Steps between C-alpha positions, in 0.01 A plus 500: 500500500772286654278191493408568136866527401592174674204321341614624158852377577375150587264486200781588257718227651219245472453599135870414445601856412882514532601600852700805393213632291253426781704701748545789255126518417404485866744781579323725248146426621475715819540825304225385260257383769526807721559863406614571855795267449740750347776260394519503120622248248815708462582440867454125451737498202759702692470258791553208263812654348632607838445155643739335256760777515692318771862386518433185710244381243774473239603181679186322380566502121864414569411195711241399241762520224760318709257219576408454134868492397571238767197299395593501132863437592423171674614612846218301666643180345843569651347561841287185486797284400717601794220447754408166341866395521498538878151379602369309196561156655302579817127447547317786324839634396381604154185686618707668771754603235211658307395703805858615569540595134183711527646670806822586319333604177258715699806674641600577142173600334285638785193368318279197572376438141856536368619244754228252397576551131879469534512212748188319379594490133813306594404297810147382414609288198795372702280397795265320261800319352592390854152354556337766718127561468436777248241689704720489811801626305306789346330594829833497685662739252194728496494524880876528552505770233315722749828520690622726219320800655602425860871435460682829427540677268123508461301727269200511741737608780612793286139594426406479869795718594399750233140509622581535870839669521660192656866418435549263205812354663310427822226327302758287321663398830164422657404264216796263540386292799129479400604388151732231636235391753237448229754323282584257784129436562445419131799266503352330807178438309697367201678256733166383645349463150792296369507280811128431458493450121852375437757596237645326196855476632624326186403791274621758752838329538555513123483882507693540824771255391547701181561811709740317732676361193584856399669546837443745783752754376345531154139517625586751772708732287243493219241613757725741692412814302129426537540442875688828536221706345289557816818539704619782276160673482421485871861543607525831315182623673571387856864610504389848396699492176191565290133584536242237399452682168872496423521134603217425254702657218805299605290183488409574136864538395602194701221295339610613155866420563449148634234411241690639199862431588517244783221250433459615137134405512396828337602670177505871426208448261290368792517831686233674292239238594609519865467880512161477329378243756624722783311802364184293455530375858575834661271737312176360648658523847600861429148599393344324800750675724420843356124447520523359854690804625229730362227275643657498847514882497135521396406261782694719743314812384173309547614409856467128426810397703372692802152347466635145466742558789226630728272208416766231549639642823149530646391155381817305591663613821717188533823501298490124441148518356586808292799326341290194427232714330764685295657168399165368381439824310839480329452133415172581325659799324791280388253260339345767277764769456861509387767569762614841376167688514402320821810629676484850356130545583472321836837565666439876557153419639590209729840611630370792715247260655755238607747765615247611762537151648878527507569276200827579325458620137768258380330209676166595348661519156615139535150395615350673197739350245476145642119531482511609140757230418232246593280677246744392228380140541130554576232530231360692324798736441783272616766606251738219596226246423455637149875509435540142625196389299644648181825311562338165577154506331347398836171688562525784751241360742674160509827671593319700769345184648835321511663809652237533777707326775794727416274807502374401846861470621572839341212644703635344821834667426312827448348470848845439648638806320198706610508419871876456550650833386855384571484273195488812282691747716790288629741619228372858468 
């Protein structure tokens, strides 16, 4: 019966049935296929409701709302201006400023697609105005946007912690160095690309000179409140003043205050649309989360985790080989499945396996999220590619081809994170 259920799951995904609905249908099937399987539909519904009745999960809609407010409030523009002020005159200064802006905005929104939308909508037209190749500009934003789920606070980190019982704060701390490492690697590629293909310094200097004409004090103080956002959010968590959920609520109020009263980029009448967008963004995540919790419990009752664990531990006795196989599995999953269900379904299955080899749960969480972050820029379900395509009108596959060198570098960073645990665990 287990094989039949998994085949049904794959078939529904191939038929493009929404992931949440696929998981919910598959969770109901065992009781229909076998009378000996006593779990009823009522149990599945209770598991779904119980799965979302969680205090830590409240952080997700709050970070989603905070990210949308910051995006609509033009915070990404303030961040980009201050980084461009300092490094815009250097080789690849503008592309590097884009990557750093993605890092900072990721530390505000916790979402990769939100980072691409907020940073890309502002920086892609500006890079084109400065003479950069359109496909390179779009591919850079799409790839760097993946940093939004690695740099804390990260929504996938919260989901992983919920699925495995790991500390959210530890996951946030563990994501800092890997996120910075990948950001530095992407900036290194941007430097190589600009050295090889050249830059239109005349057009770039026009923009940078305009910023310098405004003066350091004005540019810095206009960007100060945006720069303080991740400091306030993460500072509240790591000093023990608040829990991650409470920090998420603080981030919403902070975003509202600076957007409405400091930058004045939002009006009260804009809030209804913002709240509506936040609900539309979070509700699918909530349904997927509920269905995934029920599905994971059904899999446990069917002894799927134990079966998979026994097979993998008997087939791969070497830890290095096992981690490589798991990485390849997660890369394939990231190509065809969204991050949220992938984490909620696979984390409870794979974590007991890697723990038998002495791998820290926090370290494995970073491995898992970095893997799935690569999935954001790989077809056919690369969400960042579709967001970037909608912003630029460049076809998805053309963006993917241009992003391939950066994806390869992302994978190299993944291998470093996988086999050097200190990269993830140094701050924990």
